[in-house]
C-alpha positions in Angstrom: -56.0 -33.1 10.9 -52.6 -35.0 11.1 -53.0 -35.7 7.4 -53.3 -32.0 6.5 -50.3 -31.2 8.8 -48.2 -33.9 7.2 -49.2 -32.6 3.7 -48.3 -29.0 4.6 -45.0 -30.1 6.1 -44.1 -32.1 2.9 -45.2 -29.3 0.7 -43.1 -26.8 2.7 -40.1 -29.0 2.5 -40.4 -29.4 -1.2 -40.7 -25.6 -1.7 -37.6 -25.0 0.4 -35.7 -27.7 -1.5 -36.8 -26.3 -4.8 -35.8 -22.8 -3.8 -32.4 -24.0 -2.6 -31.5 -26.0 -5.7 -32.8 -23.3 -8.1 -30.9 -20.5 -6.5 -27.8 -22.6 -6.0 -27.8 -23.1 -9.8 -28.2 -19.4 -10.3 -25.2 -18.8 -8.0 -23.2 -21.4 -10.0 -23.9 -19.6 -13.2 -23.0 -16.2 -11.7 -19.8 -17.8 -10.3 -18.9 -19.0 -13.8 -19.2 -15.4 -15.1 -17.0 -14.1 -12.2 -14.4 -16.8 -13.0 -14.2 -15.7 -16.6 -13.7 -12.1 -15.5 -10.9 -13.2 -13.1 -9.2 -15.2 -15.8 -9.3 -12.3 -18.2 -8.0 -9.9 -15.6 -5.0 -12.0 -14.6 -4.2 -13.5 -18.1 -0.5 -13.7 -18.5 0.1 -12.8 -14.8 -1.3 -15.7 -12.8 -2.9 -19.1 -13.1 -6.4 -19.6 -11.8 -7.4 -22.9 -10.1 -10.8 -24.5 -10.3 -13.3 -23.1 -7.7 -13.6 -24.7 -4.3 -17.1 -24.3 -2.9 -17.3 -23.7 0.8 -21.0 -23.0 0.8 -23.7 -22.7 -1.9 -22.9 -18.9 -2.1 -19.2 -18.9 -1.2 -16.3 -20.2 -3.2 -12.5 -19.8 -3.4 -10.0 -19.9 -6.2 -6.2 -20.1 -6.0 -4.2 -17.5 -7.9 -0.6 -18.6 -8.7 1.4 -15.5 -9.4 5.0 -15.6 -10.6 6.2 -13.1 -8.0 5.2 -10.6 -5.4 2.3 -12.8 -4.0 2.6 -16.4 -2.7 -0.1 -18.8 -1.5 -2.7 -16.3 -2.8 -6.4 -17.0 -2.8 -9.5 -15.1 -3.8 -12.7 -15.7 -1.9 -16.0 -14.7 -3.5 -19.0 -14.2 -1.2 -22.4 -14.0 -3.1 -25.7 -13.3 -1.6 -27.0 -16.4 0.2 -30.0 -16.7 -2.1 -30.2 -20.4 -1.5 -31.8 -20.1 1.9 -34.9 -17.8 2.1 -34.3 -16.6 5.7 -30.5 -16.0 5.1 -31.4 -14.1 1.8 -34.0 -12.0 3.6 -31.6 -11.1 6.5 -28.8 -10.2 4.0 -31.1 -7.9 2.1 -32.3 -6.4 5.3 -28.8 -5.7 6.5 -27.8 -4.5 3.0 -25.0 -7.1 3.0 -22.8 -6.6 0.0 -21.4 -9.2 -2.3 -17.7 -9.0 -1.9 -14.3 -10.6 -2.7 -11.4 -11.1 -0.3 -7.9 -11.5 -1.6 -5.3 -13.0 0.8 -1.7 -13.8 0.1 1.8 -14.1 1.7 4.4 -11.6 0.7 8.1 -12.2 -0.2 9.1 -10.2 3.0 7.0 -10.1 6.1 5.7 -6.6 6.9 7.5 -5.0 9.9 4.3 -3.4 11.1 0.5 -3.8 10.7 -1.1 -1.3 8.4 -4.8 -1.0 7.5 -5.8 1.3 4.6 -9.6 1.8 4.0 -10.8 3.7 1.0 -14.3 4.9 1.7 -16.6 7.5 0.1 -19.3 9.3 2.0 -21.5 12.1 0.7 -24.4 14.1 2.0 -27.6 15.3 0.2 -30.4 17.6 1.2 -33.1 14.9 0.9 -33.6 11.2 0.2 -34.9 12.0 -3.3 -31.9 14.1 -4.2 -29.6 12.7 -6.9 -26.2 11.3 -5.8 -23.5 13.8 -6.8 -21.0 12.7 -9.4 -18.3 14.8 -8.0 -17.7 15.3 -4.3 -15.2 17.4 -2.3 -12.3 15.3 -1.0 -11.3 15.6 2.6 -8.1 13.7 2.0 -6.6 10.9 4.1 -7.1 10.3 7.8 -4.2 8.5 9.5 -4.5 6.9 12.9 -1.3 5.5 14.1 0.9 4.7 17.1 4.1 5.0 15.1 6.3 8.1 14.7 7.7 7.0 11.3 4.4 6.4 9.6 5.5 8.7 6.7 7.5 5.8 5.3 4.2 4.2 4.2 2.9 7.4 2.5 3.6 6.1 -1.0 1.7 2.9 -0.4 -1.3 4.8 1.1 -1.3 7.3 -1.8 -1.2 4.5 -4.5 -4.1 2.7 -2.9 -6.3 5.7 -2.3 -5.6 7.0 -5.8 -6.5 3.7 -7.5 -9.6 4.0 -9.8 -12.7 2.0 -9.2 -11.7 1.0 -5.7 -14.4 2.6 -3.5 -15.3 0.8 -0.3 -12.0 -1.2 -0.4 -9.8 -2.2 2.5 -6.2 -3.3 2.4 -4.3 -4.8 5.3 -0.6 -5.5 5.6 -0.1 -7.9 8.5 2.8 -9.3 10.4 0.9 -12.6 10.8 -0.6 -14.8 8.1 -2.1 -13.8 5.8 0.3 -11.0 5.4 -1.9 -9.2 2.8 -5.6 -9.0 3.0 -7.7 -7.0 0.5 -11.5 -6.8 0.7 -13.5 -5.2 -2.1 -17.0 -5.3 -3.7 -17.7 -8.0 -6.2 -18.2 -5.3 -8.8 -14.5 -4.5 -8.6 -13.9 -8.0 -10.2 -16.5 -7.8 -13.0 -15.7 -4.2 -14.1 -14.2 -3.6 -17.5 -10.4 -3.7 -18.1 -10.4 0.1 -18.7 -11.5 0.6 -15.1 -8.9 -1.6 -13.6 -10.8 -2.5 -10.4 -9.4 -4.9 -7.9 -6.7 -6.4 -10.1 -5.5 -2.9 -11.1 -5.0 -2.3 -7.4 -3.2 -5.6 -7.0 -0.7 -4.4 -9.7 -0.2 -1.2 -7.7 0.4 -3.3 -4.5 2.9 -5.6 -6.3 4.8 -2.4 -7.3 4.7 -1.2 -3.6 5.9 -4.6 -2.4 8.8 -4.6 -4.9 9.7 -1.0 -3.8 9.7 -2.0 -0.1 12.0 -4.9 -0.9 14.5 -2.6 -2.6 
């Protein structure tokens, strides 16, 4: 009896270890593809450091821009496929793969500002196709400030950016002063679609305009 129990325990441990190392390697290969996309997107604008792995499914790279952004990092969160339970829970919760860009600005923002670009749509049944075009309800502003119109240009630039659905931008008085969260797909999209780095160019323009 104890022999069978020990055999099952060893077999289970080997299966879990095999799963872990196999999927960790898959994530490393996916990370290499993401890094190539990042390097192509910022070519001539920033230097990309070697990845720093925090977990088997989470790594960070430093982006050294010449101006606008300082001490900037891009964190990439892949699905935690290396652990079966974590992977199952992530799929159950529909946890997205995402990237987070954080940086310090040349001038500290005077106020906190959160801009979320979301897209919701309704359909008559679960089998109905997702509409390619939806009616826009415009921007919803929730603020405690009376002079919020001064940030209208920044808000409009971000909301108008292409390929930036489900994106969130935060200007903060505390570090990190800029925090951008976006789907991983916004990094690996084609250059024609701009994606996350197209939005960062818009933000750099906004930061320069604020400084002036």
